[in-house]
C-alpha positions as CSV (number, residue, x, y, z in Angstrom):
1,X,-42.1,-9.4,16.6
2,X,-41.2,-10.7,13.1
3,X,-37.9,-12.1,11.7
4,X,-36.3,-9.8,8.7
5,X,-33.1,-11.4,6.8
6,X,-31.1,-9.0,4.8
7,X,-29.8,-10.2,1.7
8,X,-26.8,-8.5,0.1
9,X,-28.0,-6.5,-2.6
10,X,-26.8,-6.0,-6.2
11,X,-24.3,-3.4,-5.7
12,X,-22.5,-3.4,-9.0
13,X,-22.9,-4.3,-12.7
14,X,-20.9,-7.9,-13.2
15,X,-20.5,-8.1,-9.2
16,X,-21.1,-12.0,-8.3
17,X,-20.1,-11.4,-4.6
18,X,-18.4,-9.3,-1.9
19,X,-16.0,-9.6,1.0
20,X,-16.8,-8.5,4.5
21,X,-14.6,-5.9,5.9
22,X,-16.2,-4.4,8.6
23,X,-18.8,-5.2,11.2
24,X,-20.7,-2.2,12.6
25,X,-22.8,-4.7,14.4
26,X,-23.5,-7.9,15.8
27,X,-25.6,-10.3,17.6
28,X,-27.8,-8.4,20.3
29,X,-26.9,-5.0,19.1
30,X,-30.0,-2.4,18.5
31,X,-30.1,-1.2,14.7
32,X,-32.2,1.6,13.5
33,X,-33.5,2.2,10.0
34,X,-30.8,3.4,8.1
35,X,-28.3,2.4,10.7
36,X,-25.0,0.8,9.2
37,X,-24.4,-3.1,9.2
38,X,-21.3,-3.7,7.6
39,X,-19.0,-2.6,4.9
40,X,-18.6,-4.9,1.9
41,X,-15.8,-4.6,-0.8
42,X,-16.0,-5.8,-4.5
43,X,-13.2,-5.6,-7.0
44,X,-14.1,-1.7,-7.7
45,X,-15.1,-0.2,-4.6
46,X,-16.0,-0.5,-0.9
47,X,-19.9,-0.2,-0.2
48,X,-21.5,0.6,3.0
49,X,-24.7,-1.6,3.7
50,X,-27.8,0.1,5.5
51,X,-30.3,-1.7,7.2
52,X,-33.9,-1.2,5.8
53,X,-35.9,-2.0,9.1
54,X,-35.5,-1.5,12.7
55,X,-34.9,-3.9,15.5
56,X,-32.4,-6.5,17.0
57,X,-29.6,-8.2,15.1
58,X,-30.1,-11.9,15.8
59,X,-27.4,-13.4,13.3
60,X,-24.6,-12.1,10.8
61,X,-23.3,-13.8,8.0
62,X,-19.5,-14.7,8.6
63,X,-16.7,-12.8,9.9
64,X,-14.3,-10.2,8.7
65,X,-12.4,-11.4,5.7
66,X,-15.6,-13.9,4.5
67,X,-17.1,-13.6,1.2
68,X,-20.8,-13.4,0.5
69,X,-22.9,-14.0,-2.6
70,X,-25.1,-11.7,-4.1
71,X,-28.6,-12.4,-2.9
72,X,-27.4,-14.6,0.1
73,X,-28.3,-13.5,3.6
74,X,-25.9,-11.1,5.2
75,X,-27.9,-10.3,8.6
76,X,-30.9,-11.5,10.3
77,X,-32.9,-9.0,12.5
78,X,-36.1,-9.3,14.8
79,X,-38.1,-6.4,13.8
80,X,-40.3,-4.5,15.9
81,X,-43.4,-4.9,14.0
82,X,-45.3,-7.9,13.0
83,X,-45.4,-7.5,9.4
84,X,-41.8,-9.1,8.5
85,X,-42.0,-12.8,7.7
86,X,-39.9,-15.4,9.1
87,X,-37.3,-16.9,6.9
88,X,-34.9,-19.5,7.8
89,X,-31.9,-18.6,9.7
90,X,-28.3,-17.9,8.6
91,X,-27.3,-20.5,10.5
92,X,-29.7,-23.3,8.7
93,X,-29.0,-21.4,5.3
94,X,-25.5,-22.8,5.8
95,X,-26.4,-26.2,6.1
96,X,-27.2,-26.8,9.5
97,X,-30.3,-28.7,10.7
98,X,-32.4,-28.7,13.4
99,X,-30.7,-30.3,16.6
100,X,-27.3,-29.4,15.0
101,X,-25.3,-27.4,17.5
102,X,-24.5,-24.0,15.7
103,X,-20.7,-23.9,14.9
104,X,-18.6,-20.9,16.7
105,X,-18.3,-17.7,14.3
106,X,-14.7,-18.5,14.6
107,X,-13.0,-21.5,15.0
108,X,-9.4,-19.6,15.8
109,X,-9.6,-16.9,17.8
110,X,-8.6,-13.6,16.4
111,X,-5.0,-13.0,17.6
112,X,-5.7,-9.5,18.6
113,X,-8.1,-10.7,21.1
114,X,-5.5,-13.4,22.5
115,X,-4.2,-12.4,25.8
116,X,-0.9,-11.3,25.2
117,X,2.1,-13.0,27.4
118,X,2.9,-11.3,30.5
119,X,5.4,-8.5,29.5
120,X,8.4,-7.3,31.9
121,X,9.9,-4.0,32.4
122,X,13.5,-3.8,31.1
123,X,14.5,-3.7,34.7
124,X,12.3,-7.0,35.4
125,X,14.1,-8.6,32.1
126,X,17.5,-7.6,32.9
127,X,16.8,-10.0,36.3
128,X,15.4,-12.7,34.6
129,X,18.5,-14.4,33.2
130,X,18.9,-18.2,33.6
131,X,21.1,-19.3,36.3
132,X,22.8,-21.7,34.2
133,X,23.7,-18.6,31.9
134,X,25.1,-17.0,34.9
135,X,26.8,-20.2,36.5
136,X,28.5,-20.7,33.1
137,X,29.8,-17.0,32.0
138,X,32.0,-15.4,34.9
139,X,32.1,-12.0,35.1
140,X,34.8,-10.3,33.2
141,X,38.4,-9.3,35.1
142,X,41.0,-7.3,33.7
143,X,44.3,-6.3,35.2
144,X,44.3,-3.3,37.1
145,X,40.8,-3.5,38.4
146,X,39.7,-4.3,41.7
147,X,36.7,-6.7,41.9
148,X,33.7,-5.2,41.2
149,X,30.4,-5.5,43.3
150,X,27.4,-6.6,40.9
151,X,24.4,-8.7,40.6
152,X,24.4,-11.8,38.2
153,X,21.9,-9.9,36.0
154,X,24.2,-6.8,35.8
155,X,27.4,-8.9,34.9
156,X,25.3,-10.6,32.2
157,X,24.0,-7.5,30.6
158,X,27.4,-5.6,30.8
159,X,28.9,-8.7,29.3
160,X,26.3,-8.6,26.5
161,X,27.3,-5.0,25.6
162,X,31.2,-5.6,26.0
163,X,31.1,-2.9,28.8
164,X,34.1,-3.6,31.4
165,X,32.3,-2.9,34.8
166,X,35.8,-1.5,36.3
167,X,35.2,1.1,34.0
168,X,31.7,2.3,35.3
169,X,31.4,4.2,38.3
170,X,28.8,3.2,41.1
171,X,26.8,6.0,42.1
172,X,26.4,4.4,46.0
173,X,27.4,1.7,47.9
174,X,30.5,0.7,45.4
175,X,27.9,-1.8,43.7
176,X,27.0,-1.2,40.1
177,X,23.6,-1.2,39.2
178,X,21.5,-1.3,36.2
179,X,21.2,2.6,36.7
180,X,24.7,3.0,36.5
181,X,25.2,0.9,33.1
182,X,22.2,3.3,31.7
183,X,24.1,6.1,33.0
184,X,27.8,4.9,31.6
185,X,25.7,4.2,27.9
186,X,24.4,7.5,28.1
187,X,27.6,9.3,28.5
188,X,29.7,6.9,26.5
189,X,27.2,6.7,23.6
190,X,29.6,7.1,20.9
191,X,31.7,4.2,22.3
192,X,29.1,1.5,20.7
193,X,27.5,0.5,24.1
194,X,23.9,2.1,22.9
195,X,21.9,-1.1,21.7
196,X,21.1,-1.1,18.0
197,X,17.3,-0.9,18.2
198,X,14.6,-2.3,20.5
199,X,12.8,-5.5,19.9
200,X,9.1,-5.8,19.0
201,X,6.7,-8.0,19.1
202,X,5.5,-10.7,16.8
203,X,2.1,-9.9,14.9
204,X,-0.4,-11.8,13.2
205,X,-2.3,-9.3,10.2
206,X,-5.0,-11.3,8.4
207,X,-4.9,-10.1,4.7
208,X,-8.5,-8.5,4.0
209,X,-10.3,-6.1,2.2
210,X,-8.3,-3.9,-0.2
211,X,-4.9,-5.6,0.8
212,X,-6.2,-9.0,-0.4
213,X,-7.6,-7.7,-3.4
214,X,-4.0,-6.0,-4.2
215,X,-2.4,-9.2,-3.2
216,X,-4.6,-11.5,-5.6
217,X,-4.3,-9.0,-8.6
218,X,-0.5,-8.7,-8.2
219,X,-0.2,-12.5,-7.9
220,X,-2.6,-12.9,-10.9
221,X,-0.3,-10.3,-13.0
222,X,3.2,-11.8,-12.0
223,X,1.8,-15.5,-12.7
224,X,0.2,-14.9,-16.1
225,X,1.9,-12.1,-17.6
226,X,5.3,-12.4,-18.7
227,X,6.9,-9.0,-18.1
228,X,10.0,-7.6,-19.2
229,X,11.6,-4.2,-18.2
230,X,13.1,-1.2,-19.9
231,X,14.9,1.8,-18.4
232,X,15.9,4.9,-20.2
233,X,17.5,8.2,-18.7
234,X,16.4,11.6,-19.5
235,X,17.4,14.8,-19.1
236,X,14.8,16.7,-17.7
237,X,16.8,20.0,-17.0
238,X,14.8,22.0,-19.5
239,X,11.3,20.3,-18.8
240,X,11.6,21.3,-15.1
241,X,13.0,25.1,-16.4
242,X,9.5,24.9,-18.1
243,X,7.5,23.6,-15.3
244,X,9.1,26.2,-12.9
245,X,8.2,29.1,-15.4
246,X,4.3,27.8,-15.9
247,X,3.9,27.1,-12.0
248,X,5.1,31.0,-11.6
249,X,2.3,32.0,-13.7
250,X,-0.4,29.9,-12.9
251,X,-2.5,32.2,-11.1
252,X,-5.3,30.0,-9.2
253,X,-4.8,26.8,-11.1
254,X,-3.3,23.8,-9.5
255,X,0.2,23.5,-9.3
256,X,2.1,21.4,-11.9
257,X,3.9,18.5,-11.1
258,X,6.1,16.3,-13.3
259,X,3.0,13.8,-13.7
260,X,0.9,15.8,-16.1
261,X,3.6,16.7,-18.2
262,X,4.5,13.1,-18.4
263,X,0.8,11.9,-19.2
264,X,0.5,14.7,-22.0
265,X,3.8,13.4,-23.5
266,X,2.3,9.8,-23.5
267,X,-0.8,10.9,-25.1
268,X,1.3,12.3,-27.8
269,X,3.7,9.6,-28.4
270,X,1.3,6.3,-27.9
271,X,-0.7,7.0,-31.3
272,X,2.2,5.6,-33.1
273,X,2.4,2.5,-30.7
274,X,-1.1,1.2,-30.2
275,X,0.0,-2.3,-28.7
276,X,1.2,-0.2,-25.5
277,X,-2.1,1.5,-25.1
278,X,-4.2,-1.7,-25.0
279,X,-6.1,-4.6,-22.7
280,X,-5.5,-8.2,-23.4
281,X,-7.9,-10.7,-22.5
282,X,-6.2,-13.8,-22.1
283,X,-9.1,-16.1,-22.0
284,X,-10.7,-15.2,-25.0
285,X,-7.3,-14.7,-26.8
286,X,-7.9,-11.0,-28.0
287,X,-6.2,-7.8,-27.6
288,X,-8.2,-4.8,-27.6
289,X,-6.0,-1.6,-28.7
290,X,-7.8,1.7,-27.4
291,X,-8.0,4.7,-29.3
292,X,-8.6,6.6,-26.3
293,X,-6.3,7.1,-23.3
294,X,-7.9,6.0,-19.8
295,X,-4.7,6.4,-17.7
296,X,-4.4,5.0,-14.4
297,X,-2.9,6.5,-11.6
298,X,-1.1,4.5,-9.0
299,X,-2.3,6.1,-5.8
300,X,-1.1,5.5,-1.9
301,X,-4.1,5.4,0.2
302,X,-4.3,4.5,4.0
303,X,-6.2,1.3,2.8
304,X,-3.7,0.5,0.3
305,X,-2.6,1.0,-3.6
306,X,-5.7,2.1,-5.8
307,X,-5.7,3.2,-9.3
308,X,-8.0,6.0,-10.1
309,X,-8.7,6.9,-13.9
310,X,-8.4,9.7,-15.8
311,X,-10.8,9.3,-18.9
312,X,-9.9,10.4,-22.0
313,X,-6.4,12.0,-20.9
314,X,-5.5,12.7,-24.6
315,X,-8.5,15.4,-24.4
316,X,-7.3,17.5,-21.4
317,X,-4.4,19.9,-21.1
318,X,-1.7,20.4,-18.6
319,X,-4.1,22.0,-16.1
320,X,-6.9,19.8,-16.5
321,X,-4.6,16.6,-16.2
322,X,-3.1,18.5,-12.9
323,X,-6.7,19.0,-11.4
324,X,-8.2,15.7,-12.4
325,X,-5.1,14.1,-11.0
326,X,-5.6,15.7,-7.4
327,X,-9.2,15.5,-7.4
328,X,-9.1,11.7,-8.1
329,X,-6.1,11.0,-5.8
330,X,-8.3,13.0,-3.1
331,X,-10.8,10.4,-3.6
332,X,-9.2,7.7,-3.4
333,X,-7.8,8.7,-0.4
334,X,-10.7,9.7,1.3
335,X,-12.8,6.5,0.0
336,X,-15.3,8.9,-1.8
337,X,-14.1,7.5,-5.3
338,X,-16.9,6.0,-7.6
339,X,-16.5,2.5,-8.8
340,X,-16.2,3.7,-12.5
341,X,-13.4,6.2,-11.2
342,X,-11.6,2.8,-10.2
343,X,-11.8,0.7,-13.6
344,X,-11.4,0.9,-17.1
345,X,-7.8,2.1,-17.4
346,X,-6.1,1.3,-20.7
347,X,-2.6,2.2,-19.1
348,X,-1.0,3.2,-16.1
349,X,1.5,5.4,-14.6
350,X,3.1,4.8,-11.3
351,X,5.1,7.2,-9.4
352,X,6.9,7.5,-5.9
353,X,8.0,11.2,-6.2
354,X,11.4,11.7,-4.5
355,X,11.2,8.1,-2.9
356,X,11.1,6.6,-6.4
357,X,14.7,5.6,-6.6
358,X,16.8,5.0,-9.7
359,X,15.2,2.6,-11.3
360,X,12.1,0.3,-10.8
361,X,10.2,-2.6,-12.2
362,X,6.6,-1.8,-11.7
363,X,4.1,-4.7,-11.9
364,X,1.7,-4.2,-14.7
365,X,-2.0,-3.4,-13.7
366,X,-3.6,-6.5,-15.5
367,X,-5.5,-6.8,-18.0
368,X,-3.3,-3.8,-19.4
369,X,0.0,-4.5,-21.0
370,X,2.1,-1.5,-20.1
371,X,3.0,0.5,-16.7
372,X,5.3,3.4,-16.9
373,X,7.1,4.3,-13.7
374,X,9.4,8.2,-13.6
375,X,11.9,7.8,-11.1
376,X,13.5,10.5,-8.7
377,X,15.4,13.0,-10.4
378,X,18.5,13.3,-9.5
379,X,21.6,16.0,-10.4
380,X,24.6,14.9,-12.0
381,X,27.5,16.1,-14.1
382,X,26.9,15.1,-17.8
383,X,28.4,16.0,-21.5
384,X,26.4,18.4,-23.4
385,X,27.1,19.6,-26.8
386,X,26.8,23.3,-27.5
387,X,25.5,25.0,-30.3
388,X,29.2,25.4,-31.9
389,X,29.1,21.4,-31.7
390,X,31.7,21.3,-28.8
391,X,31.3,19.1,-25.6
392,X,31.7,20.5,-22.0
393,X,30.3,18.9,-18.8
394,X,27.2,20.4,-17.0
395,X,25.5,20.0,-13.6
396,X,22.1,18.6,-15.3
397,X,18.6,17.2,-14.0
398,X,18.5,13.5,-15.0
399,X,15.8,11.1,-14.4
400,X,15.4,7.4,-15.4
401,X,12.0,6.6,-16.9
402,X,11.3,2.6,-16.1
403,X,8.4,0.6,-18.2
404,X,7.2,-2.9,-17.8
405,X,5.5,-4.4,-20.3
406,X,3.5,-7.7,-21.2
407,X,5.8,-9.7,-24.2
408,X,2.9,-11.5,-25.5
409,X,1.5,-8.3,-26.7
410,X,4.6,-5.8,-26.6
411,X,7.9,-6.7,-28.8
412,X,11.1,-5.2,-27.0
413,X,11.8,-3.1,-30.3
414,X,8.4,-1.3,-29.9
415,X,8.9,-0.5,-26.4
416,X,12.4,0.8,-26.8
417,X,11.2,2.8,-30.0
418,X,8.3,4.3,-27.8
419,X,10.8,5.2,-24.8
420,X,13.1,7.0,-27.4
421,X,10.1,9.2,-29.0
422,X,9.0,9.9,-25.3
423,X,12.4,10.9,-24.5
424,X,13.1,13.4,-27.4
425,X,9.3,14.9,-26.5
426,X,10.2,15.6,-22.8
427,X,13.6,16.8,-23.4
428,X,12.3,19.4,-25.6
429,X,9.3,20.7,-23.8
430,X,8.9,23.8,-26.2
431,X,7.8,20.8,-28.8
432,X,5.6,19.4,-26.2
433,X,3.8,22.5,-25.1
434,X,3.4,23.9,-28.8
435,X,0.8,21.0,-29.4
């Protein structure tokens, strides 16, 4: 038998460390060659580590949420053969000498493993009223009602709900029970006696993996970037009509949402405002204005927010943009997105679709300097100037478009002018589609 120390391999260019987001083995487990050991997250993607040997796991390097440097020991395995050379244990590698007692894997037990406090059924909770409270709060009595027979717990509950026990009809024995109160509440729900909600349990959730990356990136963005917001209202009535016509004739092509049209308009407008399609290295003091538009698409996934990137968005037509948006969004959600597809964006679009509200102030995807957020489309009456120059009121489809910019790189004048050109283009879809 021998010992094999599996060290964290180089899993990406420029990656110095990775975070443990899941263990698939624990000390004492049997693992086969190519079996799953752990999931490690870098700044760009989650990578599954596989065992190069078969054997029994002796030690693992840390708990979920810990970081491990590239080249550092990750797992020690007792191999079936004798060809593997013994190496120092992970515990010794952490500075423990011979005779030192190994520290426990976690000084504080995980809250999820703690025994929960004994919980009582609703009936039990009602009976656990402190005697002092019951004694201090006599049962309500109203003129015209005889004394009602009920336990102190039933009286306390009725008092909390504002129910006069004289109005509650008991089912038997003339004594009002909790079941009688429940029936009264159900029958008189419109009277406001139904509780507003149910009390839940407090829960501690450790911030790890992608959620921790998001937290760190958002904190760094707000801490280092002086944001300013700009919101403009767009009349998208004609744009929505054009989109409906395009979808009616799309054949087997992907359905067009608003997003491909917006990205196409951005790609048409941004060459006049190169300071918006840029990345700012604040440590080196260099702003790189990009000629190509590598558009980040903020995407909600089961693991959290991810930003897959459409490379060279300016070279794609509407249908190609729609297809790439759908492909990247699905890859981000199912975890198959490659690291190269999750990095390198030069500006970002973020949208919550029908949930987008009337205005947003999105956080810039650092080191970019601009993020654009279309909001919900609403129908409202608006003044419209007819061909003869007269004004009339019509029902129009209106949408606010929100922008956040890095004020160190982008001036408010430039952002406002960019938004106005974008507005003119989206409000005249024939010009946009003419190319």
